[in-house]
N, C-alpha and C positions, 0 to 999 in steps of 0.2 A: 360555675365560676372556675372551678378545678379544671375543667376541660379547656377553658380559655388559657390558663397558665401553661398547660401542657403544649398546646399549639404554639404559644409564644416562644417557649423553650426550645421545641424542634426547629422553628424558624430561625432562631438565633444559632443554634448549633450548625444548622446547613450553611448559613452565611459564613461562619467561622471556617468550615471545611473548605468551601469555595476559595475563600481568601488564601488559605494555607496552600491549596493546590496551585494557584497562579504564582504565589510567591516562590514555591519550589521549582516551578518551570523557568521562571525568570533567572533564578540562580544557576540553572543547569545550562543556560545559553550565555552566560558571561564569557568574554575573551578568556582564553588559556594563557597562562603565564609563559615567559620566554623559555623556561625550563620544560614546559609541556607542549611546545610547538610540534608540528608533524614532522616526522622522520623522512628525508629525502632518500629515495632509492637510486643508487648509482652503480655503474661499472667501472672498474679500474684496470690499469696495467701496472705491473711492476717494473719500474725503471731498471734497465740492464743494458750493458754496452752491446750495440748492434753494428755489423759491418756497413761501412759507407763507401760507395764507389766513386764519389766526387767527380761526376760527369757534369761538365758545365754545358747548359743549352742556351742557344742564341738564335735570333731571328736573321735570316739571310735573305739576299736578292740575287738572282742570276742575272748576270751581265754578259754581253757578247764578248768574244775574244777580241774583237776590233769593231769599232763603230764610228761612223762619219755621216754627216749631213752633206750631201753634195750641193755646192753652191757655185755660182759663176763668180770669177774674180773681177769681171767688168760688167758694166751695164750694157744692154742692147736686146735686140730682138732674136728669139731662138729660131735658127734656121734648120736645126737638126735635132731630133730627140729620139733616144733609143733607151728606154727603161723597160727591161722584161721583168714586170712585177712578180716578185715571189720566186724568181729563178736565179740560178747562180751566175754571176758575172765574173769573168776572168780578169785578173790584174791587167791594167792598160787599156781595157776596152773603152772605146769612145761612147760616153753617156749622151752628150749633148754638145752643140756648137752655137755660139752666139755669132751674129752677123759681123763678119770681118772683112767686108768688101772694100771699105775705106782704107783699112790698114794694108790691104794687099795692094791697092792702087798707090798707096804712098811707097811700098817696097819697089814696085814697078818703076815708079818715077825716079826714086833714089838710084836704081840700077842703071837707067839711061844716063843720069848725071855722072855716075861713077865711070861709066865707059868713056864719056867724053872727057872727064878729068884724067883718067889714065892715058888717054891718047895725048892730051896736052903735056903730062909729064914725060912721056916718051920723046916727044919733040924737044922739050926744055932740056932733057938730059943730053941729047945729040949737040944742041947749041952750047951747052956748059961744057962739053968734052973739048970744043974747039974755041973756047973763050968767047962765044958769041952772046953769052948771057950771064948775068951776074948771079952768084949763089942765092941771094935773097928771094929772086923771082921763082928760082927752082923750088926753094923750101915752101913758099906759099902754095905753089901748085901741088906739091907733094902732100902738104897738110890738108888741102882740099880733098884729095883722094881719101886719106885716113879718115877724115870727118865723114865722108858719104859712107864708108864701109861701117863706121860705128853706128850711124843713122839706120842702116839696114839691120844690123843686129838688134838694135833697140825695138825697131818696129816689129821684127820677127818675134821678140819676146812678148810684145803685146798680142801678137796673133795666138801665140802659145796660151795665153791667158783666156782667150775666147773658146778654148776647147776643154771640156770637163771629162776627165777619165777616171776610171775606177782605180783607186790607189792600192786596193789589195783585192784578192778574191774573196768574194761574199755573196750574200743573198740580197737582192734588191728589194727595197720596200715599195710602197705605193707611190705612184706618180702624183706629184702635186701640182704640175703645170701641163700646158698643152702646147703643141707646136705653134710657133708664131707669137707666143706670149712675150711681152716685155719684162725682162728680168733685170735684177740688180744684185750686188753681193749679199743683200739681206734675203734673197729669195731662196728657199729650200726646193730644190728639184725632186729629190727623192733621198731616201736613206739607204746606206749600205751596212750590212752587218755580217760579221764572220761567226757562224753558229757552229762550224765544224768541232771546235773546241771552246766551251764557254767558261766563264769564271764565276765565283761566288764571292760577294762582298757581305761582310757582316761586322757587327760591332760587339765588343765586350767591355765591361767595367775595367778600369785601369788596374784593379787590384789583380786581375788575371794576366796582365801584360808580361808578367816574368815566365809563365808557362808556354807563351806563343813563341815557336821557333820556326824559322824558315826551313821547309822540307817536312814539317810535321804533318802526319796524316790524320784527318778528321773524318767523320761520318756526316753525311748530308741526306736528309729525308726529303726526297723530291715529291712524294705524294702522300699526304697524311691518310687518305682513304685507303690506299693499298699497301702502305708502310713500305714503299720502295726506297731503300737505302743504297747510296753509292759513296765511294772514297773520293776525297780531294785532298790536294796537296797544297799547304800554304806556301805562297811565293813571296809575299811582302806584307809589311805592316806600316801604317803611318807612323812617322817618327814621334809624333806627340799626341797627346789626348785632347779631344775636343773640350773647350774651356767651359761650355754651357752644360754638357751632359756628362763630362768627366769619362767618356768612353773612347776606347781605341778602335780605329778602323783596320780590318784585316781582310786580305784578299787571297783566295785559294783557286786552284784550277781543277775543275772536275775531271775525274779520270773515267775513262771507258763508257761514257754516256753523254747525252746532249739533253738540253732542256730549253724551252722557249725563254729568251732574254725578258727580264721583268717580272718573272714569277716569283712567288714568296716560297721559301724553303726553310727547314729547320736544320740547325747545325748543332752537333753534339761533339764536344771536345773532352777527351780523358785527361783530367788534370793530375792524375796520378796520386801518389800518396794515400793509397787506400788504408783505412784505419778504421778502429772501433770506437763508437761514441753512443752516447744515449739519444735515442730518437723517440718522438711522440707523433700521434697522428695530427695532421693540420687542423682537423675541426675540434680539437680540444684546447686550441690556444685562443685566448681572450685578448684581442688587440686593444691597447689603450693609447691615450694621447702621446705618452712618453715611453711606455714599455709594453712588452707582451707578457701576459700572465697565464699561469695554470692553476689548477685546483688540486691540492693534495689532501689526502685523508691522513690526518694525525689525531690519534686518541679519539677517533670517531667523529671528529669535528672538521669542518672545511677550512683549509688553510691556503689563501691566495698568495702565491710567491711570483715575484718578477723573474723573468728568465731572458737569456741572451742567446739567440739562435745562429746557426752557422749554415751548413749546406742544405738546400732544400731539395727534396726528391719529389716524385709525383703526388705522394699523399702523405708524406712524412717529413718532419724537419728535425735536423740535428740541434740539440740543446747543449750548448758549451758552458753554460753557467746557470745556476739556480735550482738544478735537480741533481740529486745524488742517486747512485745505485741503490736500489731497494726501496725508494720512495713509491708510495701508491698514488698513481696520476689518475684523476677522474676523466673518463672519457665519454660517458653518457650521463646526461642530467646536469651538465655544466651550467646551463643556463638558469636552473632553479636554485643552484647553490648560492648561499650568502656567507660572508665572513662568519665563522664560528657556528655555522648552522649544523645540526646533527645530520650525519650521513650514515646510511646503511649500505654496506657493499653487498651487492647482489651476486655478482660474479667477477672473476679475474680473467680478463681477455689476454689474447696474444696480439702483439703488434701486427705480425703477418696477416692474422685473421682479419683485424680491422681495415688494413690497407687493401686487402683483397676484395673486401665488401664495398669499398669505396670505388674501386675500378669497375665492379659489376654495375654500380649505379651510373 
């Protein structure tokens, strides 16, 4: 009987130990309090004034120095076509002719009538001199001569409209019609472009309109792969901004180089006023619906502040409001930070070190 009591005692003790073990385990896995949350490891930069070059970048398009679509002024059948595709055409070269046989026949008829009318006027003049004809009859004959002369000039002008000439020296494009085709003023025979000196058209936000001056030299990147840069001189700007985009259109002439019209180029304009200002890497800015934010380390905690940005460079942005010199700006681990979360600074980075690393990527 005593053995039975001992066995029951040991079994009860074992049950109590097992229950105590699982109870302790459950307590150890309960969530930690807010004060016991995991520390977030971050890298920071110390905000300090940095030099800003203030170079404005814009997208541009190469356009021909002169460009025209060669079209006939009258409708008719092409009797002559001379489009040297891809070759230089001198100014005044006849490109095409429209059938003008009917007009030339009209001129020939008018000339015959004019000759007869002039003979009649000569006879009436002799009669008028001896008072054998009244002045009114003479005036009618003279008016007939002048009318026929005007008809010839008018018809000759119509003949000139049947001839399509090169208005300037340029490179002919691809031929769009064939000899014998019926054309109208809506028909494009070919294009003619002056490529010896091309222009660059680009747009800028109207806030930069004050820095654009006629005669100003800008830099144009013709090839992004080779980084081929050339100079261009601004020759004109649109007097007003586009009401939809609030951009101003600018035109410059490319110097010492040529490019194919229609290609895309990058334009760089030195806006001057080089200054020092606080800059941060672009990847540490948190975009919001209304504001841009950065994370600062204050008393070991994450502090989210709204900022106002200024000039943008390749991998950094000027901050004109929201950050003061000496502030610790989080540059890595930004996505893990939460307001008032505990931050541990792993290292202090340099701005140039971060921007160089982004360029390598």
